[in-house]
mmCIF file of the N, C-alpha and C atoms, coordinates in Angstrom:
data_MODEL
# 
_entry.id   MODEL 
# 
loop_
_atom_site.group_PDB 
_atom_site.id 
_atom_site.type_symbol 
_atom_site.label_atom_id 
_atom_site.label_alt_id 
_atom_site.label_comp_id 
_atom_site.label_asym_id 
_atom_site.label_entity_id 
_atom_site.label_seq_id 
_atom_site.pdbx_PDB_ins_code 
_atom_site.Cartn_x 
_atom_site.Cartn_y 
_atom_site.Cartn_z 
_atom_site.occupancy 
_atom_site.B_iso_or_equiv 
_atom_site.pdbx_formal_charge 
_atom_site.auth_seq_id 
_atom_site.auth_comp_id 
_atom_site.auth_asym_id 
_atom_site.auth_atom_id 
_atom_site.pdbx_PDB_model_num 
ATOM 1   N N  . MET A 1 1  ? -45.803 -36.454 18.974  1.00 0.00 ? 1  MET A N  1 
ATOM 2   C CA . MET A 1 1  ? -45.850 -35.124 18.409  1.00 0.00 ? 1  MET A CA 1 
ATOM 3   C C  . MET A 1 1  ? -44.493 -34.429 18.585  1.00 0.00 ? 1  MET A C  1 
ATOM 4   N N  . ASN A 1 2  ? -43.907 -34.511 19.765  1.00 0.00 ? 2  ASN A N  1 
ATOM 5   C CA . ASN A 1 2  ? -42.631 -33.883 20.038  1.00 0.00 ? 2  ASN A CA 1 
ATOM 6   C C  . ASN A 1 2  ? -41.524 -34.520 19.199  1.00 0.00 ? 2  ASN A C  1 
ATOM 7   N N  . PHE A 1 3  ? -41.587 -35.836 19.016  1.00 0.00 ? 3  PHE A N  1 
ATOM 8   C CA . PHE A 1 3  ? -40.602 -36.549 18.209  1.00 0.00 ? 3  PHE A CA 1 
ATOM 9   C C  . PHE A 1 3  ? -40.666 -36.075 16.756  1.00 0.00 ? 3  PHE A C  1 
ATOM 10  N N  . ARG A 1 4  ? -41.865 -35.931 16.208  1.00 0.00 ? 4  ARG A N  1 
ATOM 11  C CA . ARG A 1 4  ? -42.021 -35.472 14.824  1.00 0.00 ? 4  ARG A CA 1 
ATOM 12  C C  . ARG A 1 4  ? -41.488 -34.049 14.656  1.00 0.00 ? 4  ARG A C  1 
ATOM 13  N N  . TYR A 1 5  ? -41.744 -33.201 15.618  1.00 0.00 ? 5  TYR A N  1 
ATOM 14  C CA . TYR A 1 5  ? -41.286 -31.810 15.571  1.00 0.00 ? 5  TYR A CA 1 
ATOM 15  C C  . TYR A 1 5  ? -39.749 -31.756 15.594  1.00 0.00 ? 5  TYR A C  1 
ATOM 16  N N  . ASN A 1 6  ? -39.111 -32.539 16.484  1.00 0.00 ? 6  ASN A N  1 
ATOM 17  C CA . ASN A 1 6  ? -37.657 -32.584 16.557  1.00 0.00 ? 6  ASN A CA 1 
ATOM 18  C C  . ASN A 1 6  ? -37.056 -33.168 15.274  1.00 0.00 ? 6  ASN A C  1 
ATOM 19  N N  . PHE A 1 7  ? -37.683 -34.207 14.742  1.00 0.00 ? 7  PHE A N  1 
ATOM 20  C CA . PHE A 1 7  ? -37.221 -34.821 13.505  1.00 0.00 ? 7  PHE A CA 1 
ATOM 21  C C  . PHE A 1 7  ? -37.296 -33.818 12.353  1.00 0.00 ? 7  PHE A C  1 
ATOM 22  N N  . PHE A 1 8  ? -38.394 -33.074 12.282  1.00 0.00 ? 8  PHE A N  1 
ATOM 23  C CA . PHE A 1 8  ? -38.561 -32.053 11.244  1.00 0.00 ? 8  PHE A CA 1 
ATOM 24  C C  . PHE A 1 8  ? -37.480 -30.970 11.372  1.00 0.00 ? 8  PHE A C  1 
ATOM 25  N N  . LEU A 1 9  ? -37.163 -30.535 12.599  1.00 0.00 ? 9  LEU A N  1 
ATOM 26  C CA . LEU A 1 9  ? -36.135 -29.513 12.802  1.00 0.00 ? 9  LEU A CA 1 
ATOM 27  C C  . LEU A 1 9  ? -34.749 -30.022 12.403  1.00 0.00 ? 9  LEU A C  1 
ATOM 28  N N  . ILE A 1 10 ? -34.474 -31.284 12.692  1.00 0.00 ? 10 ILE A N  1 
ATOM 29  C CA . ILE A 1 10 ? -33.180 -31.862 12.315  1.00 0.00 ? 10 ILE A CA 1 
ATOM 30  C C  . ILE A 1 10 ? -33.049 -31.949 10.800  1.00 0.00 ? 10 ILE A C  1 
ATOM 31  N N  . ILE A 1 11 ? -34.099 -32.381 10.122  1.00 0.00 ? 11 ILE A N  1 
ATOM 32  C CA . ILE A 1 11 ? -34.100 -32.462 8.655   1.00 0.00 ? 11 ILE A CA 1 
ATOM 33  C C  . ILE A 1 11 ? -33.945 -31.069 8.054   1.00 0.00 ? 11 ILE A C  1 
ATOM 34  N N  . LEU A 1 12 ? -34.660 -30.091 8.595   1.00 0.00 ? 12 LEU A N  1 
ATOM 35  C CA . LEU A 1 12 ? -34.588 -28.719 8.098   1.00 0.00 ? 12 LEU A CA 1 
ATOM 36  C C  . LEU A 1 12 ? -33.193 -28.146 8.310   1.00 0.00 ? 12 LEU A C  1 
ATOM 37  N N  . ALA A 1 13 ? -32.593 -28.380 9.470   1.00 0.00 ? 13 ALA A N  1 
ATOM 38  C CA . ALA A 1 13 ? -31.242 -27.896 9.747   1.00 0.00 ? 13 ALA A CA 1 
ATOM 39  C C  . ALA A 1 13 ? -30.228 -28.539 8.806   1.00 0.00 ? 13 ALA A C  1 
ATOM 40  N N  . GLY A 1 14 ? -30.357 -29.836 8.569   1.00 0.00 ? 14 GLY A N  1 
ATOM 41  C CA . GLY A 1 14 ? -29.465 -30.514 7.632   1.00 0.00 ? 14 GLY A CA 1 
ATOM 42  C C  . GLY A 1 14 ? -29.597 -29.976 6.222   1.00 0.00 ? 14 GLY A C  1 
ATOM 43  N N  . PHE A 1 15 ? -30.807 -29.691 5.804   1.00 0.00 ? 15 PHE A N  1 
ATOM 44  C CA . PHE A 1 15 ? -31.050 -29.131 4.480   1.00 0.00 ? 15 PHE A CA 1 
ATOM 45  C C  . PHE A 1 15 ? -30.412 -27.747 4.358   1.00 0.00 ? 15 PHE A C  1 
ATOM 46  N N  . LEU A 1 16 ? -30.572 -26.909 5.371   1.00 0.00 ? 16 LEU A N  1 
ATOM 47  C CA . LEU A 1 16 ? -29.987 -25.570 5.341   1.00 0.00 ? 16 LEU A CA 1 
ATOM 48  C C  . LEU A 1 16 ? -28.463 -25.613 5.340   1.00 0.00 ? 16 LEU A C  1 
ATOM 49  N N  . VAL A 1 17 ? -27.889 -26.513 6.131   1.00 0.00 ? 17 VAL A N  1 
ATOM 50  C CA . VAL A 1 17 ? -26.436 -26.652 6.157   1.00 0.00 ? 17 VAL A CA 1 
ATOM 51  C C  . VAL A 1 17 ? -25.918 -27.118 4.804   1.00 0.00 ? 17 VAL A C  1 
ATOM 52  N N  . SER A 1 18 ? -26.617 -28.031 4.164   1.00 0.00 ? 18 SER A N  1 
ATOM 53  C CA . SER A 1 18 ? -26.172 -28.505 2.850   1.00 0.00 ? 18 SER A CA 1 
ATOM 54  C C  . SER A 1 18 ? -26.282 -27.398 1.808   1.00 0.00 ? 18 SER A C  1 
ATOM 55  N N  . LEU A 1 19 ? -27.295 -26.539 1.888   1.00 0.00 ? 19 LEU A N  1 
ATOM 56  C CA . LEU A 1 19 ? -27.407 -25.419 0.954   1.00 0.00 ? 19 LEU A CA 1 
ATOM 57  C C  . LEU A 1 19 ? -26.274 -24.427 1.156   1.00 0.00 ? 19 LEU A C  1 
ATOM 58  N N  . ILE A 1 20 ? -25.980 -24.109 2.398   1.00 0.00 ? 20 ILE A N  1 
ATOM 59  C CA . ILE A 1 20 ? -24.924 -23.147 2.689   1.00 0.00 ? 20 ILE A CA 1 
ATOM 60  C C  . ILE A 1 20 ? -23.571 -23.728 2.305   1.00 0.00 ? 20 ILE A C  1 
ATOM 61  N N  . GLY A 1 21 ? -23.342 -24.980 2.594   1.00 0.00 ? 21 GLY A N  1 
ATOM 62  C CA . GLY A 1 21 ? -22.060 -25.617 2.288   1.00 0.00 ? 21 GLY A CA 1 
ATOM 63  C C  . GLY A 1 21 ? -21.794 -25.730 0.805   1.00 0.00 ? 21 GLY A C  1 
ATOM 64  N N  . ASN A 1 22 ? -22.813 -25.950 0.010   1.00 0.00 ? 22 ASN A N  1 
ATOM 65  C CA . ASN A 1 22 ? -22.622 -26.120 -1.426  1.00 0.00 ? 22 ASN A CA 1 
ATOM 66  C C  . ASN A 1 22 ? -22.434 -24.799 -2.158  1.00 0.00 ? 22 ASN A C  1 
ATOM 67  N N  . SER A 1 23 ? -22.977 -23.726 -1.632  1.00 0.00 ? 23 SER A N  1 
ATOM 68  C CA . SER A 1 23 ? -22.878 -22.456 -2.335  1.00 0.00 ? 23 SER A CA 1 
ATOM 69  C C  . SER A 1 23 ? -21.880 -21.512 -1.684  1.00 0.00 ? 23 SER A C  1 
ATOM 70  N N  . CYS A 1 24 ? -21.042 -21.993 -0.807  1.00 0.00 ? 24 CYS A N  1 
ATOM 71  C CA . CYS A 1 24 ? -20.115 -21.141 -0.070  1.00 0.00 ? 24 CYS A CA 1 
ATOM 72  C C  . CYS A 1 24 ? -18.974 -20.654 -0.956  1.00 0.00 ? 24 CYS A C  1 
ATOM 73  N N  . ALA A 1 25 ? -18.299 -21.531 -1.637  1.00 0.00 ? 25 ALA A N  1 
ATOM 74  C CA . ALA A 1 25 ? -17.149 -21.143 -2.457  1.00 0.00 ? 25 ALA A CA 1 
ATOM 75  C C  . ALA A 1 25 ? -17.245 -21.828 -3.809  1.00 0.00 ? 25 ALA A C  1 
ATOM 76  N N  . GLN A 1 26 ? -16.773 -21.118 -4.814  1.00 0.00 ? 26 GLN A N  1 
ATOM 77  C CA . GLN A 1 26 ? -16.763 -21.679 -6.150  1.00 0.00 ? 26 GLN A CA 1 
ATOM 78  C C  . GLN A 1 26 ? -15.320 -21.773 -6.627  1.00 0.00 ? 26 GLN A C  1 
ATOM 79  N N  . ILE A 1 27 ? -14.965 -22.905 -7.186  1.00 0.00 ? 27 ILE A N  1 
ATOM 80  C CA . ILE A 1 27 ? -13.608 -23.114 -7.662  1.00 0.00 ? 27 ILE A CA 1 
ATOM 81  C C  . ILE A 1 27 ? -13.470 -22.459 -9.025  1.00 0.00 ? 27 ILE A C  1 
ATOM 82  N N  . GLY A 1 28 ? -12.414 -21.678 -9.187  1.00 0.00 ? 28 GLY A N  1 
ATOM 83  C CA . GLY A 1 28 ? -12.152 -21.020 -10.462 1.00 0.00 ? 28 GLY A CA 1 
ATOM 84  C C  . GLY A 1 28 ? -10.878 -20.214 -10.364 1.00 0.00 ? 28 GLY A C  1 
ATOM 85  N N  . SER A 1 29 ? -10.375 -19.781 -11.498 1.00 0.00 ? 29 SER A N  1 
ATOM 86  C CA . SER A 1 29 ? -9.161  -18.974 -11.489 1.00 0.00 ? 29 SER A CA 1 
ATOM 87  C C  . SER A 1 29 ? -9.535  -17.500 -11.596 1.00 0.00 ? 29 SER A C  1 
ATOM 88  N N  . PRO A 1 30 ? -8.769  -16.626 -10.936 1.00 0.00 ? 30 PRO A N  1 
ATOM 89  C CA . PRO A 1 30 ? -9.061  -15.199 -11.010 1.00 0.00 ? 30 PRO A CA 1 
ATOM 90  C C  . PRO A 1 30 ? -8.779  -14.655 -12.408 1.00 0.00 ? 30 PRO A C  1 
ATOM 91  N N  . SER A 1 31 ? -9.459  -13.601 -12.770 1.00 0.00 ? 31 SER A N  1 
ATOM 92  C CA . SER A 1 31 ? -9.314  -13.044 -14.113 1.00 0.00 ? 31 SER A CA 1 
ATOM 93  C C  . SER A 1 31 ? -7.943  -12.405 -14.308 1.00 0.00 ? 31 SER A C  1 
ATOM 94  N N  . GLY A 1 32 ? -7.377  -11.820 -13.254 1.00 0.00 ? 32 GLY A N  1 
ATOM 95  C CA . GLY A 1 32 ? -6.038  -11.254 -13.351 1.00 0.00 ? 32 GLY A CA 1 
ATOM 96  C C  . GLY A 1 32 ? -6.004  -9.823  -13.840 1.00 0.00 ? 32 GLY A C  1 
ATOM 97  N N  . GLY A 1 33 ? -7.078  -9.282  -14.302 1.00 0.00 ? 33 GLY A N  1 
ATOM 98  C CA . GLY A 1 33 ? -7.103  -7.896  -14.744 1.00 0.00 ? 33 GLY A CA 1 
ATOM 99  C C  . GLY A 1 33 ? -6.612  -7.734  -16.164 1.00 0.00 ? 33 GLY A C  1 
ATOM 100 N N  . PRO A 1 34 ? -6.496  -6.490  -16.598 1.00 0.00 ? 34 PRO A N  1 
ATOM 101 C CA . PRO A 1 34 ? -6.070  -6.245  -17.976 1.00 0.00 ? 34 PRO A CA 1 
ATOM 102 C C  . PRO A 1 34 ? -4.596  -6.607  -18.191 1.00 0.00 ? 34 PRO A C  1 
ATOM 103 N N  . ARG A 1 35 ? -4.245  -6.899  -19.421 1.00 0.00 ? 35 ARG A N  1 
ATOM 104 C CA . ARG A 1 35 ? -2.879  -7.281  -19.774 1.00 0.00 ? 35 ARG A CA 1 
ATOM 105 C C  . ARG A 1 35 ? -1.951  -6.084  -19.569 1.00 0.00 ? 35 ARG A C  1 
ATOM 106 N N  . ASP A 1 36 ? -0.775  -6.339  -18.998 1.00 0.00 ? 36 ASP A N  1 
ATOM 107 C CA . ASP A 1 36 ? 0.209   -5.300  -18.755 1.00 0.00 ? 36 ASP A CA 1 
ATOM 108 C C  . ASP A 1 36 ? 0.953   -5.020  -20.051 1.00 0.00 ? 36 ASP A C  1 
ATOM 109 N N  . SER A 1 37 ? 0.745   -3.843  -20.632 1.00 0.00 ? 37 SER A N  1 
ATOM 110 C CA . SER A 1 37 ? 1.347   -3.536  -21.927 1.00 0.00 ? 37 SER A CA 1 
ATOM 111 C C  . SER A 1 37 ? 2.593   -2.661  -21.801 1.00 0.00 ? 37 SER A C  1 
ATOM 112 N N  . LEU A 1 38 ? 2.797   -2.015  -20.650 1.00 0.00 ? 38 LEU A N  1 
ATOM 113 C CA . LEU A 1 38 ? 3.957   -1.154  -20.469 1.00 0.00 ? 38 LEU A CA 1 
ATOM 114 C C  . LEU A 1 38 ? 5.027   -1.877  -19.645 1.00 0.00 ? 38 LEU A C  1 
ATOM 115 N N  . PRO A 1 39 ? 6.281   -1.817  -20.084 1.00 0.00 ? 39 PRO A N  1 
ATOM 116 C CA . PRO A 1 39 ? 7.340   -2.478  -19.320 1.00 0.00 ? 39 PRO A CA 1 
ATOM 117 C C  . PRO A 1 39 ? 7.638   -1.693  -18.041 1.00 0.00 ? 39 PRO A C  1 
ATOM 118 N N  . PRO A 1 40 ? 8.235   -2.340  -17.032 1.00 0.00 ? 40 PRO A N  1 
ATOM 119 C CA . PRO A 1 40 ? 8.608   -1.608  -15.823 1.00 0.00 ? 40 PRO A CA 1 
ATOM 120 C C  . PRO A 1 40 ? 9.681   -0.569  -16.134 1.00 0.00 ? 40 PRO A C  1 
ATOM 121 N N  . VAL A 1 41 ? 9.663   0.536   -15.393 1.00 0.00 ? 41 VAL A N  1 
ATOM 122 C CA . VAL A 1 41 ? 10.618  1.624   -15.597 1.00 0.00 ? 41 VAL A CA 1 
ATOM 123 C C  . VAL A 1 41 ? 11.653  1.568   -14.482 1.00 0.00 ? 41 VAL A C  1 
ATOM 124 N N  . LEU A 1 42 ? 12.916  1.708   -14.860 1.00 0.00 ? 42 LEU A N  1 
ATOM 125 C CA . LEU A 1 42 ? 13.994  1.718   -13.883 1.00 0.00 ? 42 LEU A CA 1 
ATOM 126 C C  . LEU A 1 42 ? 13.928  3.016   -13.085 1.00 0.00 ? 42 LEU A C  1 
ATOM 127 N N  . ALA A 1 43 ? 13.720  2.918   -11.763 1.00 0.00 ? 43 ALA A N  1 
ATOM 128 C CA . ALA A 1 43 ? 13.604  4.094   -10.901 1.00 0.00 ? 43 ALA A CA 1 
ATOM 129 C C  . ALA A 1 43 ? 14.953  4.485   -10.311 1.00 0.00 ? 43 ALA A C  1 
ATOM 130 N N  . LYS A 1 44 ? 15.788  3.495   -9.946  1.00 0.00 ? 44 LYS A N  1 
ATOM 131 C CA . LYS A 1 44 ? 17.068  3.781   -9.317  1.00 0.00 ? 44 LYS A CA 1 
ATOM 132 C C  . LYS A 1 44 ? 18.028  2.637   -9.607  1.00 0.00 ? 44 LYS A C  1 
ATOM 133 N N  . ALA A 1 45 ? 19.278  2.980   -9.837  1.00 0.00 ? 45 ALA A N  1 
ATOM 134 C CA . ALA A 1 45 ? 20.311  1.972   -10.074 1.00 0.00 ? 45 ALA A CA 1 
ATOM 135 C C  . ALA A 1 45 ? 21.522  2.291   -9.218  1.00 0.00 ? 45 ALA A C  1 
ATOM 136 N N  . THR A 1 46 ? 22.055  1.295   -8.544  1.00 0.00 ? 46 THR A N  1 
ATOM 137 C CA . THR A 1 46 ? 23.273  1.453   -7.758  1.00 0.00 ? 46 THR A CA 1 
ATOM 138 C C  . THR A 1 46 ? 24.268  0.412   -8.242  1.00 0.00 ? 46 THR A C  1 
ATOM 139 N N  . PRO A 1 47 ? 25.386  0.733   -8.791  1.00 0.00 ? 47 PRO A N  1 
ATOM 140 C CA . PRO A 1 47 ? 25.922  2.071   -9.035  1.00 0.00 ? 47 PRO A CA 1 
ATOM 141 C C  . PRO A 1 47 ? 25.117  2.784   -10.118 1.00 0.00 ? 47 PRO A C  1 
ATOM 142 N N  . GLY A 1 48 ? 25.249  4.100   -10.197 1.00 0.00 ? 48 GLY A N  1 
ATOM 143 C CA . GLY A 1 48 ? 24.480  4.907   -11.141 1.00 0.00 ? 48 GLY A CA 1 
ATOM 144 C C  . GLY A 1 48 ? 24.750  4.539   -12.591 1.00 0.00 ? 48 GLY A C  1 
ATOM 145 N N  . GLU A 1 49 ? 23.900  5.029   -13.455 1.00 0.00 ? 49 GLU A N  1 
ATOM 146 C CA . GLU A 1 49 ? 24.067  4.763   -14.889 1.00 0.00 ? 49 GLU A CA 1 
ATOM 147 C C  . GLU A 1 49 ? 25.369  5.382   -15.377 1.00 0.00 ? 49 GLU A C  1 
ATOM 148 N N  . ARG A 1 50 ? 25.982  4.734   -16.350 1.00 0.00 ? 50 ARG A N  1 
ATOM 149 C CA . ARG A 1 50 ? 27.227  5.156   -16.989 1.00 0.00 ? 50 ARG A CA 1 
ATOM 150 C C  . ARG A 1 50 ? 28.418  5.203   -16.019 1.00 0.00 ? 50 ARG A C  1 
ATOM 151 N N  . THR A 1 51 ? 28.369  4.404   -14.966 1.00 0.00 ? 51 THR A N  1 
ATOM 152 C CA . THR A 1 51 ? 29.496  4.308   -14.037 1.00 0.00 ? 51 THR A CA 1 
ATOM 153 C C  . THR A 1 51 ? 30.601  3.483   -14.688 1.00 0.00 ? 51 THR A C  1 
ATOM 154 N N  . THR A 1 52 ? 31.824  3.958   -14.551 1.00 0.00 ? 52 THR A N  1 
ATOM 155 C CA . THR A 1 52 ? 32.966  3.219   -15.093 1.00 0.00 ? 52 THR A CA 1 
ATOM 156 C C  . THR A 1 52 ? 33.877  2.795   -13.953 1.00 0.00 ? 52 THR A C  1 
ATOM 157 N N  . ASN A 1 53 ? 34.666  1.790   -14.199 1.00 0.00 ? 53 ASN A N  1 
ATOM 158 C CA . ASN A 1 53 ? 35.632  1.252   -13.225 1.00 0.00 ? 53 ASN A CA 1 
ATOM 159 C C  . ASN A 1 53 ? 34.961  0.870   -11.911 1.00 0.00 ? 53 ASN A C  1 
ATOM 160 N N  . PHE A 1 54 ? 33.846  0.209   -11.989 1.00 0.00 ? 54 PHE A N  1 
ATOM 161 C CA . PHE A 1 54 ? 33.129  -0.245  -10.788 1.00 0.00 ? 54 PHE A CA 1 
ATOM 162 C C  . PHE A 1 54 ? 33.860  -1.446  -10.215 1.00 0.00 ? 54 PHE A C  1 
ATOM 163 N N  . LYS A 1 55 ? 34.255  -1.373  -8.960  1.00 0.00 ? 55 LYS A N  1 
ATOM 164 C CA . LYS A 1 55 ? 35.038  -2.434  -8.321  1.00 0.00 ? 55 LYS A CA 1 
ATOM 165 C C  . LYS A 1 55 ? 34.214  -3.289  -7.362  1.00 0.00 ? 55 LYS A C  1 
ATOM 166 N N  . GLY A 1 56 ? 32.956  -2.949  -7.134  1.00 0.00 ? 56 GLY A N  1 
ATOM 167 C CA . GLY A 1 56 ? 32.135  -3.704  -6.193  1.00 0.00 ? 56 GLY A CA 1 
ATOM 168 C C  . GLY A 1 56 ? 31.716  -5.052  -6.753  1.00 0.00 ? 56 GLY A C  1 
ATOM 169 N N  . ASN A 1 57 ? 30.980  -5.805  -5.944  1.00 0.00 ? 57 ASN A N  1 
ATOM 170 C CA . ASN A 1 57 ? 30.509  -7.115  -6.400  1.00 0.00 ? 57 ASN A CA 1 
ATOM 171 C C  . ASN A 1 57 ? 28.985  -7.222  -6.334  1.00 0.00 ? 57 ASN A C  1 
ATOM 172 N N  . LYS A 1 58 ? 28.295  -6.078  -6.160  1.00 0.00 ? 58 LYS A N  1 
ATOM 173 C CA . LYS A 1 58 ? 26.838  -6.112  -6.077  1.00 0.00 ? 58 LYS A CA 1 
ATOM 174 C C  . LYS A 1 58 ? 26.255  -4.889  -6.776  1.00 0.00 ? 58 LYS A C  1 
ATOM 175 N N  . ILE A 1 59 ? 25.217  -5.122  -7.552  1.00 0.00 ? 59 ILE A N  1 
ATOM 176 C CA . ILE A 1 59 ? 24.470  -4.017  -8.157  1.00 0.00 ? 59 ILE A CA 1 
ATOM 177 C C  . ILE A 1 59 ? 23.030  -4.106  -7.679  1.00 0.00 ? 59 ILE A C  1 
ATOM 178 N N  . SER A 1 60 ? 22.340  -2.976  -7.669  1.00 0.00 ? 60 SER A N  1 
ATOM 179 C CA . SER A 1 60 ? 20.953  -2.937  -7.226  1.00 0.00 ? 60 SER A CA 1 
ATOM 180 C C  . SER A 1 60 ? 20.128  -2.158  -8.246  1.00 0.00 ? 60 SER A C  1 
ATOM 181 N N  . LEU A 1 61 ? 19.062  -2.762  -8.724  1.00 0.00 ? 61 LEU A N  1 
ATOM 182 C CA . LEU A 1 61 ? 18.158  -2.123  -9.677  1.00 0.00 ? 61 LEU A CA 1 
ATOM 183 C C  . LEU A 1 61 ? 16.780  -2.031  -9.036  1.00 0.00 ? 61 LEU A C  1 
ATOM 184 N N  . THR A 1 62 ? 16.219  -0.823  -8.972  1.00 0.00 ? 62 THR A N  1 
ATOM 185 C CA . THR A 1 62 ? 14.902  -0.605  -8.392  1.00 0.00 ? 62 THR A CA 1 
ATOM 186 C C  . THR A 1 62 ? 13.957  -0.154  -9.491  1.00 0.00 ? 62 THR A C  1 
ATOM 187 N N  . PHE A 1 63 ? 12.817  -0.864  -9.635  1.00 0.00 ? 63 PHE A N  1 
ATOM 188 C CA . PHE A 1 63 ? 11.839  -0.543  -10.670 1.00 0.00 ? 63 PHE A CA 1 
ATOM 189 C C  . PHE A 1 63 ? 10.596  0.072   -10.048 1.00 0.00 ? 63 PHE A C  1 
ATOM 190 N N  . ASP A 1 64 ? 9.749   0.671   -10.882 1.00 0.00 ? 64 ASP A N  1 
ATOM 191 C CA . ASP A 1 64 ? 8.537   1.327   -10.390 1.00 0.00 ? 64 ASP A CA 1 
ATOM 192 C C  . ASP A 1 64 ? 7.415   0.338   -10.088 1.00 0.00 ? 64 ASP A C  1 
ATOM 193 N N  . GLU A 1 65 ? 7.621   -0.939  -10.317 1.00 0.00 ? 65 GLU A N  1 
ATOM 194 C CA . GLU A 1 65 ? 6.646   -1.968  -9.985  1.00 0.00 ? 65 GLU A CA 1 
ATOM 195 C C  . GLU A 1 65 ? 7.375   -3.251  -9.625  1.00 0.00 ? 65 GLU A C  1 
ATOM 196 N N  . TYR A 1 66 ? 6.662   -4.174  -8.997  1.00 0.00 ? 66 TYR A N  1 
ATOM 197 C CA . TYR A 1 66 ? 7.259   -5.445  -8.600  1.00 0.00 ? 66 TYR A CA 1 
ATOM 198 C C  . TYR A 1 66 ? 7.458   -6.309  -9.833  1.00 0.00 ? 66 TYR A C  1 
ATOM 199 N N  . ILE A 1 67 ? 8.652   -6.853  -9.977  1.00 0.00 ? 67 ILE A N  1 
ATOM 200 C CA . ILE A 1 67 ? 8.921   -7.782  -11.070 1.00 0.00 ? 67 ILE A CA 1 
ATOM 201 C C  . ILE A 1 67 ? 9.471   -9.067  -10.484 1.00 0.00 ? 67 ILE A C  1 
ATOM 202 N N  . GLU A 1 68 ? 9.215   -10.165 -11.164 1.00 0.00 ? 68 GLU A N  1 
ATOM 203 C CA . GLU A 1 68 ? 9.727   -11.456 -10.743 1.00 0.00 ? 68 GLU A CA 1 
ATOM 204 C C  . GLU A 1 68 ? 10.583  -11.992 -11.883 1.00 0.00 ? 68 GLU A C  1 
ATOM 205 N N  . LEU A 1 69 ? 11.864  -12.107 -11.629 1.00 0.00 ? 69 LEU A N  1 
ATOM 206 C CA . LEU A 1 69 ? 12.806  -12.539 -12.656 1.00 0.00 ? 69 LEU A CA 1 
ATOM 207 C C  . LEU A 1 69 ? 13.096  -14.020 -12.489 1.00 0.00 ? 69 LEU A C  1 
ATOM 208 N N  . LYS A 1 70 ? 12.750  -14.790 -13.496 1.00 0.00 ? 70 LYS A N  1 
ATOM 209 C CA . LYS A 1 70 ? 13.036  -16.220 -13.501 1.00 0.00 ? 70 LYS A CA 1 
ATOM 210 C C  . LYS A 1 70 ? 14.140  -16.479 -14.519 1.00 0.00 ? 70 LYS A C  1 
ATOM 211 N N  . GLU A 1 71 ? 14.971  -17.455 -14.238 1.00 0.00 ? 71 GLU A N  1 
ATOM 212 C CA . GLU A 1 71 ? 16.085  -17.824 -15.121 1.00 0.00 ? 71 GLU A CA 1 
ATOM 213 C C  . GLU A 1 71 ? 16.943  -16.605 -15.439 1.00 0.00 ? 71 GLU A C  1 
ATOM 214 N N  . VAL A 1 72 ? 17.621  -16.090 -14.420 1.00 0.00 ? 72 VAL A N  1 
ATOM 215 C CA . VAL A 1 72 ? 18.410  -14.866 -14.552 1.00 0.00 ? 72 VAL A CA 1 
ATOM 216 C C  . VAL A 1 72 ? 19.423  -14.978 -15.687 1.00 0.00 ? 72 VAL A C  1 
ATOM 217 N N  . SER A 1 73 ? 20.084  -16.105 -15.825 1.00 0.00 ? 73 SER A N  1 
ATOM 218 C CA . SER A 1 73 ? 21.115  -16.244 -16.864 1.00 0.00 ? 73 SER A CA 1 
ATOM 219 C C  . SER A 1 73 ? 20.547  -16.109 -18.274 1.00 0.00 ? 73 SER A C  1 
ATOM 220 N N  . ASN A 1 74 ? 19.252  -16.423 -18.462 1.00 0.00 ? 74 ASN A N  1 
ATOM 221 C CA . ASN A 1 74 ? 18.643  -16.303 -19.783 1.00 0.00 ? 74 ASN A CA 1 
ATOM 222 C C  . ASN A 1 74 ? 17.934  -14.968 -19.995 1.00 0.00 ? 74 ASN A C  1 
ATOM 223 N N  . ASN A 1 75 ? 17.587  -14.249 -18.933 1.00 0.00 ? 75 ASN A N  1 
ATOM 224 C CA . ASN A 1 75 ? 16.774  -13.040 -19.062 1.00 0.00 ? 75 ASN A CA 1 
ATOM 225 C C  . ASN A 1 75 ? 17.498  -11.745 -18.717 1.00 0.00 ? 75 ASN A C  1 
ATOM 226 N N  . LEU A 1 76 ? 18.716  -11.795 -18.230 1.00 0.00 ? 76 LEU A N  1 
ATOM 227 C CA . LEU A 1 76 ? 19.487  -10.601 -17.909 1.00 0.00 ? 76 LEU A CA 1 
ATOM 228 C C  . LEU A 1 76 ? 20.661  -10.512 -18.862 1.00 0.00 ? 76 LEU A C  1 
ATOM 229 N N  . PHE A 1 77 ? 20.731  -9.413  -19.583 1.00 0.00 ? 77 PHE A N  1 
ATOM 230 C CA . PHE A 1 77 ? 21.799  -9.217  -20.567 1.00 0.00 ? 77 PHE A CA 1 
ATOM 231 C C  . PHE A 1 77 ? 22.718  -8.126  -20.086 1.00 0.00 ? 77 PHE A C  1 
ATOM 232 N N  . ILE A 1 78 ? 24.009  -8.399  -20.039 1.00 0.00 ? 78 ILE A N  1 
ATOM 233 C CA . ILE A 1 78 ? 25.015  -7.448  -19.616 1.00 0.00 ? 78 ILE A CA 1 
ATOM 234 C C  . ILE A 1 78 ? 25.883  -7.136  -20.823 1.00 0.00 ? 78 ILE A C  1 
ATOM 235 N N  . SER A 1 79 ? 26.052  -5.822  -21.070 1.00 0.00 ? 79 SER A N  1 
ATOM 236 C CA . SER A 1 79 ? 26.846  -5.406  -22.214 1.00 0.00 ? 79 SER A CA 1 
ATOM 237 C C  . SER A 1 79 ? 27.903  -4.426  -21.754 1.00 0.00 ? 79 SER A C  1 
ATOM 238 N N  . PRO A 1 80 ? 29.101  -4.524  -22.154 1.00 0.00 ? 80 PRO A N  1 
ATOM 239 C CA . PRO A 1 80 ? 29.674  -5.528  -23.047 1.00 0.00 ? 80 PRO A CA 1 
ATOM 240 C C  . PRO A 1 80 ? 29.832  -6.870  -22.322 1.00 0.00 ? 80 PRO A C  1 
ATOM 241 N N  . VAL A 1 81 ? 29.877  -7.927  -23.099 1.00 0.00 ? 81 VAL A N  1 
ATOM 242 C CA . VAL A 1 81 ? 29.996  -9.268  -22.556 1.00 0.00 ? 81 VAL A CA 1 
ATOM 243 C C  . VAL A 1 81 ? 31.345  -9.402  -21.858 1.00 0.00 ? 81 VAL A C  1 
ATOM 244 N N  . GLN A 1 82 ? 31.338  -9.967  -20.676 1.00 0.00 ? 82 GLN A N  1 
ATOM 245 C CA . GLN A 1 82 ? 32.574  -10.108 -19.904 1.00 0.00 ? 82 GLN A CA 1 
ATOM 246 C C  . GLN A 1 82 ? 33.359  -11.303 -20.373 1.00 0.00 ? 82 GLN A C  1 
# 
C-alpha cells in the first residue's frame, strides 16, 4: 500500500513538472510597438549650428531619442564635400 502511494506521488509530481516546464516560456519575436514615423530631432550640437572656421577634430550631436547609426560613411552626409 505504501509503495503504491509513493509511486502515485512520484508519477503525479512528474506530470506536474512536465506541465509547468512545457508552458513556462513561448518562443516568439516581440511585436516592437507601432512604427516610428517621426525622425529624431537634433537637441544639441557641438560646435553650434552655422559655426565657421572650426579647428577641432570632434563634433557632438545630441538627439531627443536614442539612434543607432550603422555604416557611417554611407549614412552621414557632410556639406560642403571636403
